[in-house]
Structures are given as C-alpha cells and as structure tokens.
ROPA-385491 format. One line per 2 residues: number of its first residue (from 1); for each residue x, y, z of C-alpha. Coordinates in pm, whole numbers. Example, Ala and Ser with C-alpha at 12.3 -4.5 7.8 and 13.67 -1.06 7.14 Angstrom:
1 = 1230 -450 780 ~ 1367 -106 714
//
This chain:
1 = 3018 -2778 4322 ~ 2831 -3087 4227
3 = 2458 -3089 4158 ~ 2245 -3407 4264
5 = 2142 -3600 3962 ~ 1756 -3528 4073
7 = 1815 -3149 4080 ~ 1983 -3164 3728
9 = 1682 -3368 3594 ~ 1444 -3099 3746
11 = 1618 -2811 3572 ~ 1632 -3011 3236
13 = 1245 -3042 3262 ~ 1193 -2680 3352
15 = 1412 -2581 3041 ~ 1200 -2801 2825
17 = 882 -2660 2942 ~ 1013 -2290 2890
19 = 1108 -2381 2544 ~ 766 -2539 2468
21 = 579 -2236 2600 ~ 813 -2014 2379
23 = 740 -2215 2072 ~ 364 -2185 2146
25 = 408 -1789 2150 ~ 549 -1805 1812
27 = 303 -1726 1538 ~ 310 -1967 1230
29 = 460 -1855 923 ~ 188 -1706 700
31 = 337 -1891 376 ~ 228 -2249 341
33 = 484 -2516 290 ~ 449 -2566 -83
35 = 519 -2200 -160 ~ 294 -2193 -462
37 = 88 -1909 -599 ~ -222 -1970 -807
39 = -188 -2078 -1148 ~ -286 -1758 -1312
41 = -69 -1558 -1115 ~ 215 -1796 -1171
43 = 188 -1768 -1545 ~ 154 -1390 -1528
45 = 489 -1386 -1326 ~ 657 -1607 -1568
47 = 577 -1335 -1846 ~ 752 -1067 -1666
49 = 1045 -1292 -1568 ~ 1097 -1406 -1946
51 = 1049 -1081 -2101 ~ 1282 -895 -1859
53 = 1010 -658 -1772 ~ 928 -534 -1407
55 = 594 -519 -1200 ~ 674 -345 -876
57 = 440 -389 -601 ~ 443 -209 -249
59 = 373 -356 79 ~ 328 -47 322
61 = 186 -139 652 ~ -69 106 785
63 = -15 49 1142 ~ 327 7 1318
65 = 216 -247 1595 ~ 90 -542 1412
67 = 248 -835 1245 ~ 199 -820 869
69 = -53 -1070 696 ~ 91 -1231 391
71 = -224 -1409 288 ~ -219 -1216 -36
73 = 92 -1386 -188 ~ -105 -1651 -385
75 = -257 -1354 -583 ~ 25 -1152 -700
77 = 267 -1185 -1000 ~ 499 -901 -896
79 = 864 -924 -997 ~ 961 -683 -737
81 = 794 -614 -382 ~ 893 -303 -189
83 = 844 -303 180 ~ 853 26 363
85 = 955 268 433 ~ 1236 272 673
87 = 1345 629 773 ~ 1712 703 711
89 = 1873 946 970 ~ 2220 1038 1057
91 = 2260 761 1330 ~ 2077 462 1176
93 = 1739 357 1049 ~ 1393 396 1193
95 = 1208 65 1085 ~ 871 70 916
97 = 702 -118 1215 ~ 776 -192 1582
99 = 761 -565 1494 ~ 1013 -577 1216
101 = 1274 -721 1444 ~ 1141 -895 1745
103 = 1407 -971 2010 ~ 1448 -1328 2078
105 = 1208 -1433 1805 ~ 1244 -1570 1463
107 = 915 -1436 1331 ~ 960 -1049 1275
109 = 800 -871 994 ~ 1134 -859 826
111 = 1161 -1232 827 ~ 804 -1258 702
113 = 826 -1026 410 ~ 1161 -1158 286
115 = 1024 -1494 287 ~ 820 -1418 -9
117 = 1138 -1461 -216 ~ 1094 -1824 -155
119 = 759 -1863 -335 ~ 723 -2032 -671
121 = 743 -1699 -862 ~ 1067 -1577 -670
123 = 1014 -1203 -662 ~ 1282 -962 -537
125 = 1182 -793 -202 ~ 1347 -449 -169
127 = 1365 -236 146 ~ 1209 99 68
129 = 1404 396 251 ~ 1308 765 282
131 = 1535 1037 437 ~ 1448 1177 760
133 = 1365 1556 775 ~ 1622 1639 1022
135 = 1921 1438 867 ~ 2241 1613 765
137 = 2421 1327 569 ~ 2375 1507 235
139 = 2585 1798 359 ~ 2888 1818 130
141 = 3097 1931 428 ~ 3047 1607 615
143 = 3146 1318 367 ~ 3252 1091 654
145 = 2877 1099 781 ~ 2747 1013 418
147 = 2989 739 402 ~ 2886 593 753
149 = 2503 615 653 ~ 2559 442 321
151 = 2758 181 487 ~ 2483 106 739
153 = 2209 109 465 ~ 2408 -167 261
155 = 2490 -374 578 ~ 2127 -358 705
157 = 1979 -437 371 ~ 2194 -726 322
159 = 2174 -858 681 ~ 1811 -899 687
161 = 1765 -1065 356 ~ 1650 -791 117
163 = 1757 -791 -244 ~ 1797 -418 -283
165 = 1713 -60 -184 ~ 1420 148 -309
167 = 1509 520 -246 ~ 1217 751 -202
169 = 1364 1082 -112 ~ 1179 1413 -142
171 = 1209 1547 -493 ~ 1399 1870 -423
173 = 1685 1668 -247 ~ 1754 1525 -603
175 = 1880 1870 -692 ~ 2136 1911 -436
177 = 2509 1864 -487 ~ 2515 1642 -153
179 = 2271 1378 -325 ~ 2522 1327 -607
181 = 2798 1255 -357 ~ 2552 1037 -166
183 = 2464 831 -470 ~ 2830 776 -557
185 = 2926 670 -204 ~ 2618 432 -209
187 = 2695 276 -520 ~ 3058 223 -431
189 = 2946 54 -100 ~ 2727 -177 -291
191 = 3006 -278 -525 ~ 3228 -327 -215
193 = 2952 -569 -43 ~ 2922 -764 -365
195 = 3304 -822 -382 ~ 3309 -906 -18
197 = 3030 -1141 -15 ~ 3063 -1296 -374
199 = 2684 -1298 -396 ~ 2461 -1114 -630
201 = 2472 -727 -629 ~ 2200 -552 -441
203 = 1969 -366 -670 ~ 1921 17 -636
205 = 1593 189 -746 ~ 1536 565 -743
207 = 1184 694 -733 ~ 1102 1039 -896
209 = 801 1238 -870 ~ 640 1298 -1206
211 = 593 1663 -1136 ~ 955 1712 -1068
213 = 1099 1547 -1380 ~ 1129 1885 -1567
215 = 1347 1996 -1277 ~ 1557 1697 -1225
217 = 1580 1521 -1570 ~ 1928 1697 -1667
219 = 2075 1517 -1370 ~ 1945 1171 -1409
221 = 2163 1041 -1696 ~ 2477 1073 -1465
223 = 2309 859 -1228 ~ 2239 583 -1486
225 = 2547 386 -1383 ~ 2447 341 -1012
227 = 2067 274 -1046 ~ 1892 -47 -1196
229 = 1570 155 -1250 ~ 1404 491 -1218
231 = 1066 448 -1081 ~ 829 755 -1198
233 = 498 811 -1026 ~ 235 1078 -1018
235 = 211 1288 -681 ~ -87 1221 -459
237 = -181 1575 -514 ~ -150 1821 -825
239 = 173 2011 -858 ~ -53 2328 -855
241 = -162 2247 -496 ~ -13 2333 -155
243 = 12 2049 109 ~ -199 1928 285
245 = -515 2036 87 ~ -483 2097 -286
247 = -659 2389 -442 ~ -811 2205 -723
249 = -910 1826 -769 ~ -695 1655 -1037
251 = -775 1297 -1113 ~ -553 999 -1023
253 = -281 900 -1270 ~ -347 1105 -1568
255 = -196 981 -1875 ~ -228 1291 -2079
257 = -340 1663 -2003 ~ -686 1762 -2065
259 = -956 2004 -1954 ~ -940 1827 -1618
261 = -550 1791 -1601 ~ -267 2041 -1625
263 = 2 1963 -1865 ~ 272 1930 -1594
265 = 58 1645 -1443 ~ 75 1426 -1751
267 = 255 1097 -1683 ~ 322 1048 -2055
269 = 460 1393 -2111 ~ 703 1340 -1806
271 = 804 987 -1889 ~ 891 1085 -2252
273 = 1084 1401 -2102 ~ 1293 1167 -1866
275 = 1357 924 -2158 ~ 1454 1209 -2392
277 = 1722 1314 -2133 ~ 1925 1010 -2201
279 = 1782 775 -1935 ~ 1724 428 -2112
281 = 1362 340 -2155 ~ 1417 -13 -2023
283 = 1513 154 -1683 ~ 1207 374 -1665
285 = 920 206 -1456 ~ 580 393 -1466
287 = 402 385 -1122 ~ 12 374 -1094
289 = -191 403 -774 ~ -437 190 -613
291 = -540 459 -380 ~ -844 707 -452
293 = -845 1083 -410 ~ -1139 1211 -242
295 = -1246 1554 -146 ~ -1542 1773 -57
297 = -1572 2023 -343 ~ -1742 2341 -453
299 = -2029 2292 -703 ~ -1883 2289 -1049
301 = -2126 2201 -1321 ~ -1872 2196 -1605
303 = -1649 1938 -1410 ~ -1336 2137 -1502
305 = -1091 2074 -1214 ~ -1346 2150 -923
307 = -1220 2360 -642 ~ -1133 2165 -317
309 = -1288 2272 9 ~ -1176 1997 256
311 = -1065 1634 257 ~ -1274 1321 288
313 = -1136 1108 562 ~ -1108 734 576
315 = -1385 544 773 ~ -1149 281 859
317 = -884 293 1136 ~ -590 320 879
319 = -465 649 958 ~ -526 807 618
321 = -606 1164 690 ~ -480 1313 357
323 = -790 1254 152 ~ -677 921 4
325 = -898 620 44 ~ -828 247 -65
327 = -1009 108 -368 ~ -1190 -135 -129
329 = -1330 183 54 ~ -1477 348 -270
331 = -1581 39 -480 ~ -1921 23 -318
333 = -1999 379 -463 ~ -2039 230 -804
335 = -2366 46 -892 ~ -2270 -316 -971
337 = -2511 -318 -1279 ~ -2385 -1 -1436
339 = -2055 61 -1284 ~ -1878 209 -1574
341 = -2160 427 -1688 ~ -2150 613 -1341
343 = -1813 706 -1367 ~ -1701 1030 -1561
345 = -1455 893 -1822 ~ -1201 1152 -1953
347 = -1072 973 -2260 ~ -819 1237 -2317
349 = -645 1213 -1991 ~ -764 841 -1956
351 = -897 906 -1592 ~ -1205 844 -1420
353 = -1384 1045 -1138 ~ -1730 1023 -950
355 = -1931 1296 -786 ~ -2186 1224 -519
357 = -2340 1549 -413 ~ -2042 1762 -261
359 = -1797 1468 -269 ~ -1551 1414 -557
361 = -1362 1082 -588 ~ -1110 969 -855
363 = -963 624 -867 ~ -833 360 -1104
365 = -1107 103 -1182 ~ -1001 -244 -1281
367 = -1086 -359 -1643 ~ -1216 0 -1729
369 = -1089 137 -2056 ~ -903 424 -1883
371 = -701 168 -1680 ~ -629 -61 -1972
373 = -529 221 -2210 ~ -275 322 -1945
375 = -138 -19 -1939 ~ -106 -45 -2318
377 = 45 279 -2350 ~ 327 196 -2106
379 = 379 -124 -2280 ~ 371 18 -2633
381 = 621 271 -2572 ~ 851 3 -2443
383 = 939 126 -2089 ~ 1088 -96 -1854
385 = 784 -188 -1650 ~ 498 -100 -1450
387 = 426 -36 -1055 ~ 128 -43 -836
389 = 119 143 -519 ~ 19 -34 -283
391 = -121 -374 -195 ~ -295 -214 108
393 = -483 43 -126 ~ -621 -244 -331
395 = -889 -479 -217 ~ -671 -740 -17
397 = -978 -892 167 ~ -1220 -903 -118
399 = -1454 -653 20 ~ -1567 -548 -334
401 = -1656 -918 -413 ~ -1442 -899 -720
403 = -1151 -1138 -598 ~ -839 -1046 -413
405 = -648 -754 -530 ~ -847 -679 -867
407 = -607 -390 -959 ~ -300 -605 -929
409 = -465 -899 -1093 ~ -562 -663 -1388
411 = -197 -537 -1430 ~ -91 -915 -1416
413 = -346 -1042 -1661 ~ -347 -746 -1921
415 = 0 -573 -1909 ~ 238 -697 -2188
417 = 619 -664 -2191 ~ 771 -510 -2495
419 = 1138 -621 -2524 ~ 1223 -341 -2784
421 = 1291 -361 -3145 ~ 1539 -200 -3370
423 = 1422 -67 -3698 ~ 1647 -146 -4009
425 = 1938 -363 -4047 ~ 2253 -156 -4149
427 = 2444 -467 -4228 ~ 2196 -585 -4493
429 = 2177 -248 -4645 ~ 2542 -281 -4783
431 = 2396 -561 -4988 ~ 2097 -402 -5141
433 = 1782 -199 -5075 ~ 1465 -390 -5072
435 = 1156 -179 -5072 ~ 827 -337 -4972
437 = 511 -122 -5044 ~ 191 -186 -4859
439 = -96 -39 -5043 ~ -361 35 -4781
441 = -661 38 -5043 ~ -570 -314 -5170
443 = -499 -454 -4823 ~ -838 -376 -4691
445 = -725 -340 -4315 ~ -556 -674 -4341
447 = -184 -633 -4238 ~ -2 -966 -4155
449 = 345 -820 -4082 ~ 448 -1132 -3886
451 = 444 -1320 -4210 ~ 721 -1115 -4351
453 = 1064 -1302 -4344 ~ 1347 -1103 -4186
455 = 1548 -1068 -4511 ~ 1263 -980 -4740
457 = 1247 -606 -4678 ~ 1503 -338 -4577
459 = 1231 -60 -4580 ~ 851 -77 -4551
461 = 635 188 -4725 ~ 294 244 -4611
463 = 60 444 -4845 ~ -199 437 -5108
465 = -133 412 -5484 ~ -352 698 -5565
467 = -337 996 -5349 ~ -499 1351 -5428
469 = -271 1600 -5254 ~ -540 1870 -5264
471 = -792 1676 -5034 ~ -552 1519 -4802
473 = -697 1575 -4446 ~ -457 1348 -4233
475 = -395 999 -4176 ~ -665 754 -4270
477 = -837 509 -4030 ~ -658 224 -4232
479 = -315 419 -4207 ~ -356 446 -3825
481 = -435 77 -3784 ~ -140 -20 -4003
483 = 89 197 -3780 ~ -59 45 -3483
485 = 9 -304 -3583 ~ 345 -226 -3716
487 = 446 -91 -3371 ~ 267 -400 -3197
489 = 460 -625 -3428 ~ 723 -812 -3203
491 = 1046 -879 -3380 ~ 1405 -815 -3280
493 = 1454 -621 -3606 ~ 1197 -454 -3814
495 = 1231 -274 -4172 ~ 1271 93 -4171
497 = 935 255 -4205 ~ 822 517 -4444
499 = 481 667 -4474 ~ 379 782 -4833
501 = 114 1049 -4849
//
C-alpha cells in the first residue's frame, strides 16, 4: 500500500513536532559544560587523590518524588560520593527515589548523580544499599536466592554507571552465618563481572555501627579480602537508648568518653578496637555527621547526659521525625558575634552541645576546636580517610551565610592525609646501630626532625641529660611536644623511638 507524498511529509512534520516537544520537557543537566569545581575544592580533592586517602560524602534525597539538584558540585572535594539508599529484597531493588529511572527519558536521577564522575575532580559515585526488613536472602538454606540477589546487585550497579556498592545493613545482620555466605557470593560476582567486562573492578564498602564494633570485630578480618573499606560511624542515638526515643542525650560524634559520653560511644575506642582486630588502618574510614541531635529534656543543672522527654521535630518539610535536624536548621541558634562561647564544649569527648530552655542540641560546628580535633585525631592515627553524612544535613543553600556546605568545606580544607610510616630500617641495622639523642633541655622546644637525613639515625632517643627519678611526675610539656612533632613528621621510614626518663 503506497502513501501519497504529501501524506508522508505531514507525518514527518508531526514526528518532528513531537520530538521537539519531548526535548522541551527534558530538564537541562545540572552540571555545566566545563565540569569544573572551584579552585579551592579542586586543590583539596587533589590532596585526597595523591595521598590515597578517602573523603566519603553522602547524597541522600529527603523526598522520593523530585529530581535531585546538583548545584553543590562546585563546592565539594570528595573522593567518593554515596547515593542512596536502595533497598535490597529477595526479588530486586527498591530505588531511593521514584525518579531515579524515568521511562523514555535520559535525565533520571541515576544519570544525574553518576555524571558527577565527569567533573574535574573525578569522584567515584557508589550506590548505597540497605537490606529490606522482610528479605530472606541471608538464609543459609537458600544459597540460590543469595546468588540471584548478588547477581542482580552487581548487574544493576554496573548497568547504571556506579563505581561500587556501599552496604549499610543492620548491625546485628553482620553476626549471622548467612551474611558471611552472602559476602563471599557478592565478592565472587564482582570478580566475575570484572573478568567479563575487562573494566575496573567495582568497589565494595561495608558500614559498621560504632557501637557494634565490640560484637563484630572478630569477624571483620575474614572479610578483608572482599571489602575495599570499612566505614565506621556513630549511631544517631546512644547505644544505651531504645529506638525511637533515647533515654539520655549523648552528643554527636564523641571522640572519647567523658561525663557526657559512655565509653561504648567513643569513636576513638571503637576505631582502635577494629584496627586491633587485624583490619588494616588504611581500610578504616571514620564517619562523622552533619546532622544535629535535638531533644526536649528534663532540667539537668550538671549537664551530665540529660534525660530525654521527647523529640524536636524539623520545621522543614524534610520528613525528619527522629530528632535530627540539619546544620542549616540549627546554625541560627548561635549568636554570630559569640558563637563559640555559647556552645558547651566538652574537651574530653570533643563534642559541642547547646541548651535553650528545655531544648537540647548537639552538632558539629565548622572550624570549632572540637571538630578540628576530631579531624586531626583521625589523620594522626593514619586511618584510611574520613566521611561526612550527609550533603542534605549540611548547608547546601547557604542559609547560615557562611558559604555553601561549611562542614564539607572544613573537612576539605583542614583534613590531612597520612600515608603511614614505618619505624626503623632493619636492613640498616645489620650495618651498625646509630643512636641519636635529643636533649629536651638544650633543644628549647625546637625539634627539626625533617632536617635529619634517612641514613643518620637508626634509633632516636628523647630525654633529658639530667633526670631526678625521685621527683619525676610524668612527661613534660617539651616531651609531649617532641612526641607530637615526631608523630607528625612525614617520612616513609623513621628511626626507632625511645623515651629516656
């Protein structure tokens, strides 16, 4: 059957008009053509890349029916961005938002978020996954189901352009025999995918609740071969609490225990516990939070873990009903002239909190000593990196008038990667022992370790030429300073260190 030429021309015009209308419906890509971040963020990102140190950021949409906004990309220096969280069940994945994959459209949220891998700093974008509460794929009696689930997870991650998987399963799941089987199957599937595609291997990250380290640490070394990193983060509520309302208010991200913080909530203790189990430090990433904890409390004049009566709800349409508020929602509580003096600073736990009548708040304050000391501790103890959850909890719209994403910016500016050093050179010890003695009295707090050539000293001795053992009361200020400078001294190999006292 032949069509008249005029009819064909009309159909062609209708088709062009339809395509034109469809093109007008497409939203523009949020990333500008040059794919450049600002100069400061680019320099900071270069630091993480060169030193092989990670900075994990999280993009977790608060609503599931909107297209994500990527305007923040010029102000981040993250090495890895986690998008999530997809929910893994026995039959597939429930996506983070309804607009992640839009039928007949190029501009779904998956396409937008993975396009961040094209910006000048080239961060990896990982798909965050959590386990559905009614899933059964960890059942040891159903290995075929676990195999199918892991195959779908890997295929889905690779198909939509992600660089890896970030697992955020409930902590008690990590203790089950089925989880071990699941990890082995997932690791094998990732290896098979790499062999099939000939492309870079997908990264696999496991998150661990800080409060659960004491229960799961014995199992972690056996997973070392499968995971590229272990992400350690503090719970949103204290381990002494019962969800959804905790019994006592514990500050956000406590580094050490104190009168305000139970020992089991200490990030430092749990991180060292994990490292002591055999997990390499370079694989441990310490996660901090941009979100505030906020509760109505009973009056507590001593400020010792006030008792919680109820939650403070968000004033924004964010769906936050668990007592967590974004930094942009609490920054206005601080007087701009005296902001650091209004906060209660617990210098033992390195936390900050604020009480206004019967409302209690705790959050990380950019540039405050508590936040900086946490960054320095993670760096000085040579862990594999740092994380900040999440971009939505920071100040992405500059509501606090301190610039976009002040917490992320502070991490990018102030965090230093430590490559790790080895003390002593056993090969040189076969030649001779070369003792170098640093007299703390004569040095007068001036210790230029970087001026020492690698072959000069096999052992470094710190001390004082004249010591009275009867009046010794502990390390002097000069000794503490020398030890700090020695630990901060960046060199691939250092002399063995001895302290003479």
